[in-house]
C-alpha positions in Angstrom: 37.6 163.3 147.1 40.3 165.5 149.3 41.6 169.0 147.6 44.2 171.0 149.3 43.4 174.2 149.1 46.9 175.7 149.6 48.3 174.3 146.8 50.0 176.7 143.9 48.8 177.0 140.6 52.1 177.4 137.8 52.9 179.4 135.6 53.1 178.8 131.5 57.2 178.3 132.7 56.2 176.2 135.5 57.2 178.8 138.6 54.4 179.7 141.2 52.4 182.4 139.4 51.6 185.2 141.4 49.4 188.7 141.6 49.3 192.0 142.2 46.8 192.1 144.9 45.4 196.4 146.3 45.0 195.8 149.9 43.6 198.7 151.7 44.5 200.0 155.4 45.0 203.4 157.2 46.6 206.3 157.9 46.0 208.5 160.2 46.6 212.5 158.8 46.3 215.2 161.8 43.7 213.0 163.6 41.9 211.8 160.7 42.1 208.3 159.6 42.1 207.9 155.6 42.2 204.7 153.4 44.6 204.2 151.6 45.5 201.0 149.2 49.1 198.9 148.8 50.0 196.4 146.3 50.8 193.2 148.2 52.2 190.2 146.1 50.3 186.7 147.1 50.7 183.8 145.6 47.7 182.2 143.2 46.4 178.8 145.2 43.4 176.8 144.4 41.8 177.6 147.3 41.9 181.5 146.6 40.6 180.3 142.9 38.0 178.7 144.1 36.9 181.1 146.4 36.7 184.1 143.8 34.5 181.5 141.2 32.0 180.5 144.3 31.5 183.8 145.3 31.5 185.9 141.7 28.0 186.3 140.3 26.7 184.8 137.4 24.3 187.1 135.7 21.2 186.4 137.1 21.5 183.6 139.2 18.4 181.6 141.0 18.4 181.2 144.9 18.9 177.8 144.9 22.3 178.3 143.0 23.4 181.1 145.1 22.7 179.4 148.6 24.7 176.2 146.5 27.6 178.1 146.1 27.6 180.5 149.2 28.0 176.7 151.4 30.4 175.5 149.7 32.7 178.8 150.2 32.0 178.7 153.8 33.1 175.1 153.7 36.6 176.2 152.4 36.8 179.5 154.0 39.9 179.2 156.2 40.8 175.6 155.7 43.9 174.0 153.8 42.0 171.1 152.7 38.3 170.0 152.2 36.6 167.0 151.4 34.3 167.1 148.6 31.2 164.7 147.6 30.6 163.7 144.2 28.1 166.4 143.7 29.9 169.3 145.1 33.4 168.0 142.6 31.1 168.4 139.3 29.4 171.2 140.6 33.1 172.9 141.2 34.3 171.8 138.7 31.4 173.3 135.7 31.8 176.2 137.6 35.7 176.1 137.5 35.1 175.8 133.4 32.7 178.7 133.1 34.8 181.2 134.8 38.2 180.6 134.0 40.2 180.5 130.9 41.4 177.3 129.8 44.3 177.5 131.4 43.5 177.9 134.8 40.1 176.0 134.4 42.6 173.2 132.9 45.2 172.9 135.0 43.0 173.0 138.2 40.8 170.4 137.1 43.8 168.2 136.1 46.1 168.9 138.6 43.9 169.1 141.7 39.9 168.2 141.0 40.7 165.2 139.5 41.1 162.0 141.3 
């Protein structure tokens, strides 16, 4: 199944959902680089949500599941769309259900992970 990773999620009002993200940057203070952070508004996309779910460690995990999550992460990283096998699709649906609340999990599965 083809999944569009740049598809944007909607809030309950039907508007595109955004979040504030802290982004580190460096500023030169008297010749010394000092790390600072700024808040940036970013769009919440299917790709960002799947990436976050894939990179989240869930308690004690077996090597097999860690590598399965990592390989899927590599597959979607930097892509606008990916083709998922039936096995990958079921794994991601299960992961989304475990990681996200009903509003986001339902929206991701119904609108973006169902054929």
